[in-house]
C-alpha positions as CSV (number, residue, x, y, z in Angstrom):
1,M,96.3,-16.0,17.9
2,G,95.4,-12.6,16.7
3,S,96.5,-9.4,18.4
4,G,96.9,-10.7,22.0
5,G,95.5,-9.2,25.1
6,S,93.2,-6.1,25.0
7,K,94.9,-2.8,25.3
8,N,91.8,-1.1,26.6
9,Q,91.0,-3.1,29.6
10,D,89.4,-1.3,32.7
11,Q,89.1,-3.7,35.6
12,N,87.2,-1.3,37.8
13,C,84.6,-0.1,35.3
14,S,83.9,3.3,36.8
15,G,80.4,4.6,37.3
16,G,77.2,3.4,39.0
17,A,77.1,0.1,40.7
18,S,79.9,-1.1,38.5
19,A,81.9,-2.6,41.3
20,E,80.2,-5.9,40.5
21,A,81.7,-6.1,37.0
22,L,84.8,-8.3,36.8
23,E,86.0,-6.6,33.6
24,C,85.2,-3.8,31.2
25,Q,86.8,-4.2,27.7
26,R,87.0,-1.0,25.6
27,E,88.5,-2.3,22.3
28,H,85.6,-0.8,20.3
29,S,85.2,2.9,19.7
30,G,81.5,2.8,18.8
31,S,78.2,1.1,19.8
32,I,78.4,-2.8,19.8
33,N,75.5,-3.9,17.5
34,C,76.0,-7.7,17.7
35,M,77.5,-10.4,19.8
36,V,77.7,-14.1,19.2
37,M,79.3,-17.0,21.1
38,S,80.7,-20.2,19.6
39,D,78.9,-23.5,20.3
40,D,81.5,-24.6,22.8
41,G,81.4,-21.3,24.7
42,S,85.1,-20.5,24.1
43,L,84.9,-17.6,21.7
44,I,82.9,-14.4,21.6
45,V,82.6,-12.1,18.6
46,T,81.4,-8.5,18.8
47,G,80.6,-6.2,15.9
48,S,80.5,-2.4,16.2
49,D,79.7,1.0,14.6
50,D,83.4,1.5,14.4
51,T,83.4,-0.9,11.4
52,T,85.4,-3.6,13.2
53,A,84.7,-7.0,14.8
54,C,86.6,-8.3,17.8
55,M,87.2,-11.9,18.8
56,W,87.4,-12.6,22.5
57,S,88.5,-15.6,24.5
58,A,85.9,-16.7,27.1
59,L,88.4,-19.1,28.6
60,T,90.9,-16.6,29.9
61,T,90.9,-14.3,32.9
62,P,91.0,-11.4,32.1
63,T,89.1,-11.8,28.8
64,E,91.7,-11.7,26.0
65,C,91.1,-10.0,22.7
66,L,92.3,-12.6,20.2
67,G,92.0,-10.4,17.1
68,V,90.4,-7.4,15.5
69,L,88.7,-7.9,12.1
70,K,89.1,-4.9,9.9
71,G,87.9,-4.4,6.3
72,H,84.2,-3.3,6.3
73,D,83.6,0.2,5.1
74,K,80.6,0.8,7.3
75,R,79.2,-0.3,10.6
76,I,78.9,-4.0,11.4
77,T,75.3,-5.1,12.0
78,C,75.5,-8.9,12.5
79,A,77.9,-11.8,13.0
80,A,78.0,-15.6,13.1
81,V,80.6,-18.3,13.9
82,S,81.0,-21.7,12.3
83,S,83.9,-24.1,12.7
84,T,87.1,-21.9,12.4
85,F,85.4,-19.1,10.6
86,V,83.8,-15.8,11.6
87,F,81.2,-14.2,9.3
88,T,80.2,-10.5,9.6
89,G,77.5,-8.5,7.9
90,S,77.6,-4.8,7.4
91,E,75.8,-1.6,6.4
92,D,78.2,-1.7,3.4
93,A,75.9,-4.5,1.9
94,T,78.6,-7.2,2.1
95,V,79.2,-10.3,4.2
96,R,82.8,-11.2,5.0
97,K,84.4,-14.5,5.9
98,W,87.3,-14.4,8.3
99,D,89.9,-16.9,9.5
100,M,89.6,-16.8,13.3
101,C,93.2,-18.0,13.8
102,T,94.8,-15.3,11.6
103,S,92.1,-12.6,11.6
104,E,92.5,-12.6,7.8
105,C,89.5,-11.9,5.5
106,L,89.2,-15.0,3.3
107,Y,86.2,-13.9,1.1
108,I,83.8,-11.1,0.5
109,Y,80.2,-12.1,-0.4
110,K,78.8,-9.4,-2.7
111,G,75.2,-9.2,-4.1
112,H,73.0,-7.4,-1.6
113,L,72.1,-3.8,-2.5
114,Q,71.6,-2.4,0.9
115,Q,72.5,-3.1,4.6
116,V,72.8,-6.7,5.7
117,Q,70.6,-7.2,8.7
118,R,71.1,-10.8,9.9
119,I,73.3,-13.7,9.1
120,I,73.1,-17.4,10.3
121,C,75.2,-20.4,9.5
122,C,73.5,-23.8,8.7
123,G,75.3,-26.8,7.4
124,D,77.3,-25.8,4.3
125,F,75.6,-22.4,3.9
126,V,75.5,-18.9,5.2
127,I,72.1,-17.1,5.0
128,S,71.8,-13.3,5.0
129,T,68.8,-11.0,5.2
130,S,68.9,-7.4,4.0
131,Y,67.2,-4.0,3.8
132,D,67.0,-4.7,0.0
133,K,64.0,-7.0,0.7
134,T,65.9,-10.2,-0.2
135,V,67.4,-13.2,1.4
136,K,70.6,-14.8,0.0
137,V,72.1,-18.2,0.6
138,W,75.8,-18.4,0.2
139,Q,78.3,-21.3,0.0
140,M,80.3,-21.4,3.2
141,D,83.4,-22.8,1.5
142,A,83.6,-19.9,-1.0
143,D,87.1,-18.7,-1.7
144,D,88.9,-16.4,-4.1
145,V,89.0,-19.0,-6.9
146,M,85.2,-19.2,-6.9
147,D,83.1,-17.0,-9.2
148,E,80.8,-14.6,-7.4
149,S,77.8,-16.1,-9.1
150,E,78.8,-19.5,-7.8
151,A,79.1,-18.3,-4.2
152,C,75.3,-17.3,-4.1
153,I,73.2,-20.4,-4.6
154,R,69.8,-18.8,-3.8
155,T,68.2,-15.3,-3.8
156,L,64.8,-15.4,-2.2
157,E,62.5,-12.6,-3.3
158,G,58.9,-12.0,-2.2
159,H,58.9,-9.6,0.7
160,Y,58.2,-6.0,-0.3
161,R,60.0,-4.3,2.6
162,A,63.2,-4.9,4.6
163,V,63.8,-8.5,5.8
164,Y,65.1,-8.7,9.4
165,S,64.7,-12.0,11.3
166,V,65.7,-15.4,9.8
167,I,65.4,-19.0,11.1
168,F,66.6,-22.2,9.6
169,I,64.8,-25.5,10.2
170,A,66.5,-28.6,9.1
171,G,64.5,-31.3,7.3
172,E,65.0,-35.0,7.6
173,D,68.6,-35.9,6.5
174,T,68.4,-38.0,3.4
175,G,72.2,-38.4,3.4
176,G,72.6,-37.4,-0.3
177,L,73.0,-34.4,-2.6
178,N,70.3,-32.6,-4.5
179,E,70.2,-32.3,-8.3
180,E,72.7,-29.4,-8.1
181,G,75.1,-31.5,-6.2
182,L,74.5,-29.5,-3.0
183,K,74.0,-31.1,0.5
184,I,70.4,-29.9,0.8
185,N,67.5,-32.0,2.1
186,P,64.0,-31.7,0.6
187,G,62.5,-30.6,3.9
188,D,65.1,-27.9,4.7
189,L,63.2,-24.6,5.5
190,I,64.2,-21.0,5.8
191,I,61.7,-18.7,7.6
192,T,62.0,-14.9,7.4
193,G,60.3,-12.0,9.1
194,S,59.9,-8.6,7.5
195,T,58.8,-5.0,8.1
196,D,56.0,-5.8,5.6
197,N,54.2,-7.3,8.6
198,T,54.6,-10.9,7.3
199,A,56.8,-13.9,7.8
200,K,57.5,-16.4,4.9
201,S,58.7,-20.0,4.8
202,W,60.9,-21.0,1.9
203,S,62.2,-24.3,0.5
204,L,66.0,-24.2,0.5
205,D,66.0,-27.0,-2.1
206,L,63.6,-25.3,-4.6
207,G,64.2,-21.7,-3.7
208,V,60.5,-20.9,-3.6
209,C,58.1,-19.4,-1.0
210,L,55.9,-22.1,0.5
211,K,53.8,-20.2,3.0
212,T,53.1,-16.5,4.0
213,F,52.2,-15.9,7.6
214,S,50.0,-12.9,7.5
215,K,48.0,-11.5,10.5
216,H,50.2,-9.0,12.2
217,S,49.3,-5.3,11.7
218,A,52.8,-4.0,12.1
219,P,56.4,-5.1,11.3
220,I,57.7,-8.4,12.7
221,T,60.5,-7.8,15.1
222,C,61.6,-11.2,16.4
223,M,60.9,-14.9,15.8
224,D,61.6,-18.4,17.2
225,S,60.4,-21.9,16.6
226,D,59.7,-24.9,18.8
227,P,62.4,-27.6,19.1
228,Q,60.4,-29.9,16.7
229,G,60.2,-27.2,14.0
230,R,56.4,-27.4,13.9
231,L,55.4,-24.1,15.4
232,L,56.5,-20.6,14.6
233,Y,56.4,-17.7,17.1
234,T,56.4,-14.1,15.8
235,G,56.6,-10.9,17.8
236,S,55.6,-7.6,16.3
237,H,55.3,-3.8,16.8
238,D,51.6,-4.5,17.2
239,C,52.3,-5.7,20.8
240,K,51.2,-9.3,20.0
241,V,52.8,-12.7,19.6
242,N,51.3,-15.0,17.0
243,V,51.7,-18.8,17.1
244,W,51.7,-20.5,13.7
245,S,51.6,-23.9,12.2
246,I,54.6,-24.0,10.0
247,A,53.2,-26.7,7.8
248,S,49.8,-25.1,7.1
249,G,50.7,-21.4,7.6
250,R,47.6,-21.1,9.8
251,C,47.6,-18.8,12.9
252,L,46.8,-21.1,15.9
253,R,46.8,-18.5,18.7
254,T,47.5,-14.9,19.5
255,L,49.2,-14.1,22.8
256,E,48.1,-10.7,24.1
257,G,49.1,-8.8,27.3
258,H,52.1,-6.7,26.4
259,K,51.3,-2.9,26.0
260,S,54.1,-2.1,23.6
261,T,56.4,-3.6,20.9
262,I,57.6,-7.2,21.4
263,T,61.3,-6.7,21.2
264,C,62.5,-10.3,21.8
265,L,61.2,-13.8,22.4
266,K,62.7,-17.2,23.3
267,V,61.3,-20.7,23.3
268,V,62.6,-22.9,26.2
269,N,61.1,-26.4,26.1
270,R,57.4,-26.0,27.1
271,L,57.7,-22.3,27.8
272,L,57.9,-19.1,25.8
273,Y,59.5,-16.0,27.2
274,T,58.7,-12.6,25.7
275,G,60.3,-9.2,26.3
276,S,58.7,-5.9,25.4
277,A,59.2,-2.1,25.2
278,D,56.6,-1.9,28.0
279,S,59.5,-3.0,30.4
280,K,57.9,-6.4,31.1
281,I,58.9,-9.9,30.5
282,K,56.2,-12.6,30.3
283,C,56.4,-16.4,30.6
284,W,53.8,-18.4,28.6
285,V,52.9,-22.1,28.7
286,R,53.1,-22.8,25.0
287,E,50.6,-25.7,25.0
288,F,47.7,-23.5,26.3
289,G,48.9,-19.9,25.7
290,D,48.5,-19.0,29.3
291,C,50.7,-16.4,30.9
292,T,52.0,-17.7,34.2
293,R,54.5,-15.1,35.2
294,T,55.2,-11.4,34.5
295,Y,58.7,-10.2,35.4
296,K,58.7,-6.5,36.0
297,V,61.0,-3.9,37.5
298,S,58.4,-1.7,39.1
299,N,60.0,1.7,38.9
300,T,61.5,1.7,35.4
301,E,60.0,2.3,32.0
302,A,63.0,0.9,30.2
303,S,62.5,-1.5,27.3
304,V,63.6,-5.1,27.4
305,V,66.2,-5.5,24.6
306,Y,67.5,-9.1,24.9
307,L,66.7,-12.3,26.7
308,K,69.0,-15.2,27.5
309,F,67.9,-18.3,29.5
310,Q,70.6,-20.4,31.2
311,G,70.5,-22.8,34.1
312,G,67.1,-21.8,35.6
313,L,67.9,-18.1,35.3
314,L,66.5,-15.6,32.9
315,F,69.0,-12.8,32.0
316,A,67.6,-9.6,30.4
317,G,69.3,-6.6,28.9
318,Y,67.5,-3.2,29.2
319,T,67.7,0.2,27.7
320,D,68.3,1.6,31.2
321,H,71.9,0.3,31.0
322,S,71.2,-2.7,33.3
323,L,71.6,-6.5,33.1
324,R,69.1,-8.2,35.3
325,A,68.9,-11.9,36.4
326,F,65.6,-13.4,37.4
327,D,64.7,-16.7,38.8
328,A,62.8,-18.2,35.9
329,K,60.4,-20.2,38.1
330,S,59.5,-17.7,40.8
331,G,60.1,-14.5,38.9
332,A,62.2,-13.1,41.7
333,L,65.0,-10.7,40.8
334,K,68.3,-12.2,41.8
335,R,70.8,-9.6,40.6
336,D,70.8,-6.2,39.1
337,Y,74.1,-5.6,37.3
338,R,75.0,-2.0,36.6
339,G,77.9,-0.2,35.1
340,H,77.1,0.3,31.4
341,T,76.2,3.8,30.4
342,D,73.9,2.9,27.5
343,A,71.5,0.1,26.5
344,V,72.6,-3.5,27.0
345,N,72.0,-5.0,23.5
346,Y,73.3,-8.6,23.9
347,V,73.9,-11.1,26.7
348,A,76.0,-14.3,26.5
349,V,76.7,-16.8,29.3
350,S,79.7,-19.2,29.6
351,G,80.5,-21.1,32.8
352,R,80.3,-18.7,35.8
353,K,80.4,-15.5,33.7
354,A,77.9,-13.4,31.9
355,Y,79.1,-11.1,29.1
356,T,77.2,-8.0,28.0
357,A,77.6,-5.9,24.9
358,S,76.3,-2.3,25.0
359,S,75.7,0.7,22.9
360,D,78.3,2.4,25.1
361,G,80.9,0.4,23.1
362,T,82.1,-1.8,26.0
363,L,82.0,-5.5,26.6
364,R,81.6,-6.2,30.3
365,V,82.1,-9.4,32.2
366,W,80.0,-10.3,35.3
367,D,80.4,-13.0,38.0
368,I,77.2,-15.1,38.1
369,S,78.6,-17.9,40.2
370,K,77.0,-16.8,43.4
371,I,73.4,-16.6,42.1
372,S,71.2,-19.3,43.6
373,T,67.8,-20.1,42.1
374,D,64.9,-20.3,44.4
375,E,64.6,-24.0,43.6
376,E,68.1,-24.5,45.0
377,L,67.2,-22.4,48.0
378,F,64.0,-24.4,48.5
379,Q,65.9,-27.7,48.4
380,L,68.4,-26.3,50.9
381,S,65.6,-25.1,53.1
382,A,63.9,-28.5,52.9
383,A,67.1,-30.2,54.0
384,T,67.4,-27.8,56.9
385,R,63.9,-28.4,58.0
386,A,64.4,-32.1,57.9
387,S,67.5,-31.8,60.0
388,R,65.6,-29.6,62.5
389,K,62.8,-32.2,62.8
390,R,65.4,-34.9,63.6
391,T,66.7,-32.7,66.4
392,A,63.2,-31.9,67.7
393,V,63.5,-28.2,66.7
394,S,60.4,-26.7,65.2
395,P,60.9,-26.0,61.5
396,I,60.6,-22.5,60.1
397,V,58.0,-22.5,57.4
398,G,59.3,-20.4,54.5
399,H,57.4,-18.5,51.8
400,M,58.1,-17.0,48.4
401,P,57.9,-13.2,48.5
402,V,56.3,-11.5,45.5
403,S,57.9,-8.1,46.3
404,C,61.5,-7.6,47.4
405,T,63.1,-4.3,48.3
406,Y,66.8,-3.9,47.7
407,S,69.4,-1.5,49.1
408,D,68.8,1.0,46.4
409,D,65.1,1.3,47.3
410,E,63.9,-0.3,44.1
411,S,61.0,-2.7,44.4
412,Y,60.9,-5.6,42.1
413,T,57.7,-7.5,41.6
414,T,56.4,-10.6,39.9
415,E,52.8,-10.5,38.8
416,S,50.2,-13.0,37.6
417,E,47.6,-11.9,35.1
418,E,45.1,-9.5,36.5
419,D,42.3,-10.7,34.3
420,P,40.3,-13.3,36.4
421,A,39.7,-15.3,33.2
422,N,43.5,-15.8,33.0
423,Q,44.0,-16.7,36.7
424,V,45.8,-20.0,37.1
425,D,46.9,-22.2,39.9
426,I,50.6,-21.2,39.9
427,D,51.7,-24.0,42.1
428,D,50.1,-26.5,39.7
429,Y,51.9,-24.8,36.7
430,I,55.2,-24.9,38.5
431,T,54.8,-28.6,39.2
432,R,53.5,-29.6,35.8
433,Y,55.2,-27.2,33.4
434,L,58.0,-25.2,35.0
435,G,59.8,-28.1,36.6
436,D,61.7,-28.9,33.4
437,D,62.3,-25.4,32.1
438,V,66.0,-25.9,32.4
439,D,67.1,-26.9,29.0
440,V,69.9,-29.4,29.7
441,T,70.9,-29.4,26.1
442,S,71.2,-25.7,25.7
443,S,74.4,-24.2,24.5
444,P,75.9,-20.8,25.5
445,T,75.2,-19.5,22.0
446,Q,72.5,-16.9,21.4
């Protein structure tokens, strides 16, 4: 499949504390702007400033480059994977469809007037957002015999500035086709976020705007929804996160506490994790809007770029070139992976490995198999104490540190909110709300 193994593989990854990296892949010659993983965790796709996308096998050691996708005229900004196809969006205003087995470009979606910012796949469709203020919905099965006007089934217009984020929320499956003969359910929603400071919900069936979510005072940078598709969470340059009713468009709550731009957010069951340019990550109980944890690297001012939750661990990419893994419950820093020479833009996890894509143009692979969560350590400690009691040896009572010093003299802390009005019983929250924050149904995709 594709071009075979990577020719630019550097197992040692020179520089910094890079000895912990298993691999450093240098197929790209420019910044990596996007990375996606297939639902089964077997394939990774990276897109770069060098106008190419690379497909990587997450099943091989070392990681094998399966193919290089060439055809865009300008840098690749976004990518998506569905079935046996890869989709890429570019600054050249096009979306391309690729055969992942042959690396052949099967179709070029044309219609946007400016850079394509995001693409997602849902059902039979590909959805793209653009700097041209529009959102387009394309037929996934488009091919060369299809007219360009047939390939685009919807153009959503209403934002008055660039459209960035996009979410698809599936409605109840009616099992049939709409009046156009398309497999679209009446309740299917598209939600978009824009630099015009608003988010909008759209009916995919009718192609009309249903609600405008307007309260932010600065551009919307990131969004997510709850698993039921009832609540929308929007992060903004105004340092706030707003919680919305998707049905009514009403703002239910505003989460405040970050001191700079909200750069990323992620809903995990009952919790919401937010990352910011203020270098902090916060954990919120969604039901009440209370902040129960602040994850902070005390001696850095680096921005948090990307968040990935997996198996009780919270992985974060930073502009200071590091990937950090925190215990999601306690907030303790478990690992600080270094080796990149520029910002870590994306993180993916598959099995016992984490993959990071960076502005330095490299894809690095890290061993995460030896990270134990504090819950696992607590269970091990409990078993040890029980064993000691049986042998009449006094147990050692452990405690959870809130500040740990590592060999490089960096101090990592976890804070609760300083405001007395926000003080909560952390043990109670851990028991009642954080106990099930491991999403057993989560996939390795971003």
